C-alpha positions, 0 to 999 in steps of 0.5 A, a space after each residue: 593745229 594742236 590737237 590734231 590726230 590721224 585715226 588710223 583705222 578710219 584715216 580720219 583726222 581728229 580735230 577739237 572744237 579750239 581747233 575748228 574755232 582758230 580755223 573758222 577765225 582765220 577763214 574769217 579773218 583772212 575775207 575780212 567777214 567779222 564785221 558780219 559775224 555778230 551773234 544775229 547774223 550767225 544765228 540766222 546763218 545757222 537756222 537757214 543751215 538747219 533747214 537745209 539739213 532738214 530738207 534732206 530728212 523732210 519727205 523719207 519718213 523714218 529713216 534706220 541708223 547708219 542710214 543703210 538703205 542712202 547712197 554715199 552721194 547722200 550720205 555726203 550731202 548730209 555731212 556737209 549741212 551737219 558740218 555747216 551747221 556745227 561751224 556756225 554753232 562754233 563760231 556764234 558760240 566763240 562771238 558771244 564768248 561761249 567755251 562751248 567745250 565747257 559749256 556742253 560737259 557741264 551740260 551733260 552733268 546736269 542733264 545727268 542729274 537731271 534725268 537719272 537712268 531707271 533702277 535696275 531690277 533683278 
């Protein structure tokens, strides 16, 4: 698909949001799920996935960046739940006619104006 590139250092595939969107559209169409993918249903499904993501952290207290004390299986589970949230968000944005890449880029610009970095003193 279009912009997929393999990162030789990590062996991971870099894929664009547009590529993920296309794959999600094909996945839903192949299963005749389009009729269920209303904005409301997708939002509720995403909220459910956010709940599952939250459960992973629920009783852990604060955790260190990089999750150094986590088992690989725990990190894999976290990755799956993060992916579920991302995929529903992409699908929801598509169904609503929102270009998520463009919207996020514009929001970063607005946030930079709203929250400028503190002045540096010598």
